[in-house]
N, C-alpha and C positions, 0 to 999 in steps of 0.2 A: 465788853462783848466778842471781841475779835478772839483774845485767848481763850474764850468759852466754846467758840466756834472752831477753833485749831485742834483744842484737846478731846471736843464731840468727833471731829473726822478723824482723828488719829486713833480714839477708840473704836469707831468702827472700821477701820482700815484694819486693824488690830485682830478684831472678830471675824471680819470678812476672811483675813489670812488664816485663822483658827479654823473657820467651818471649811474651808479647802482642803486645807488639811486633813481634816477630818471627814470630807467625802473623797477623797485621795487611798485614805486608810481603807475607808468602808468598800469602796471599787476592788482594793485589792485583793479584800476579804473574800469579796463575793469572787471574784474572778477566780481567788482560789478553792472555792468552794466548786464551782461549774469545774474548774482543771481537775480537782480530787474525784468529783463524781463521774466525769470521763474517762479517769483513768480505770476507775472501779468496774464501769462497763464494758472499757475494752478488755479488761481481764477476765471479764463474765462471757465475753464473746460476743455481746450485745453493741456491733460496731456502727449501728447505724443511730443509737441512741448516744453511743460514744461520741459520735460526728458531730451531732447535735448540740451537746454540751461545749465541745470546742469551736464550734461556730457561734455560739452565745457570747463566747469568751470575746473571740473575733472581733464581733459586731457591737459590741455591746461595751465592752472594756477595752476597748484599743487603747486607751489612755497606759495601761499597766504594764507589770512587767511580765503578765503571762501572752499578750497579745500575741508577741511574734510565734510562739511554741504553738499557740491554739490555732494557728492558722496554718502552720504547718504540719499538724495531726487532723484537722479537717481536710487537707486538699488530700493526705495520703490515705485517711480512712474513706473517705468518699470515692476513691480510686481502687480501694481493695478488691479483689475478687471475691474475699469471704463475705463480704458486706452484701447482704439482700436488697438492700436500696441502693447498691452501686449506679452511679449515674455518671458518665461521659462528661455532659455539659457542666454538673456540678463540680465533678472532680476538677475540671480545666479551669472553671471560675476559680475556684478555689487555690489551685496550684498558679495560675497569674495574679492573684495577690503575693502568696509566697514569693513568686519569682520577682517583684516590687521591692522587697523587702532588705536589709542591706544582708548580703550572703559572700560567702567565701566565692574564688573560682569553682572549686571543685563542686562545691552545694548547688551553686546557679547551674553550672553544666548538668548535672545530675536531674534538676528539674525541669530543664528546658528539653534532653531527653525523656523526663514523663511523660512532658505535654506531647514530644513528637510520636511516641508510642502511644498514647491514648488517642490521639488525632490519627493515627494510621489504624488503630483496630476500629477507631468508628468508622472509619471510611471504609475499613474490610467488612462490619457488618452490616453497613449498608447495602455492599456488593451481594453479599451472602442473601441478606433478606431479600432483593432483588431479584438474583439466580434463584432462590427458593421459590419465590412468585413466579417466575420462567417455569420453570420445572414444573411446579404442581398445576398451572393452565395447559403447559405441552401433555401432564398425564393425564388430567381430564378431556383434554383435545384424544389423545388417545385410546380411552376409556371411551368416549362416545361412538369414535371409529371404529373401533372391536365391535360396539352393541351393534352398531350398522353392519359390518361386515357379517356378525352373526346372523342378522336378521336377511339381508341379502343372500346366506347360503340356505337359510331355512328356505327360503322363497324360493331358490334354484331347485334343492328338494325336493318341495312340492310340485313345482314344474316339469322336474323330470318325471316324477311319478305319474303325472298327467297326461305325460309325453308318452310314457311307457304304457300307458291306459288307453289310450288313444289308437297309440301303435296294435297294442292287441285287438282291438276294436275293429281298425283297419284291416288288420290280418282277417280276422273272423268275415269281414264284409266281403274282401278279395275271394276267400274260400267259398262262402255263397254266393258270390258274383261267377266264380268258375264253374261251381255245381250246378246254377240257374244257366250258365252259357252251354254246357256240355248236353244239359235236357232239353235244350233248345235244339242244338244240333243233332240231336236223336231224333 
């Protein structure tokens, strides 16, 4: 009975190794399909879709030979200015993962410079948004002040016209008063 149990365990171990090997080959094939799709999409200019294909490989097929290149491609495509879905935080996420991979010194320095450049651009974008907001606010305030000045100017013009009318009426009253006073003196 011991012999039979040992044989059964040996067969199960052998089958387990076979299925694991088969699973690895399937993963490699699936990863290869996603990488091929990513390349085709990239060549077609559909950078966001290509980045997603590479991200799938990097996240789901991390044990495959395609993983490191997929991380690199996702990082670069998510920071590409031609990608309509370019996103600094997503790019920084992928660049941080890329930075953790075994890289040569020049490649590591390049990734680190890329990260610093994106962080700097992100900060500059935030400052630009703040400045734009301040400018818009000042512009709106200036418009309101201009409207108030125009309204006050119109009111001043109306008051000047009233003063001129009253002045004319006062001059007429003085003339009448002078005539009345001359007629009394006579």
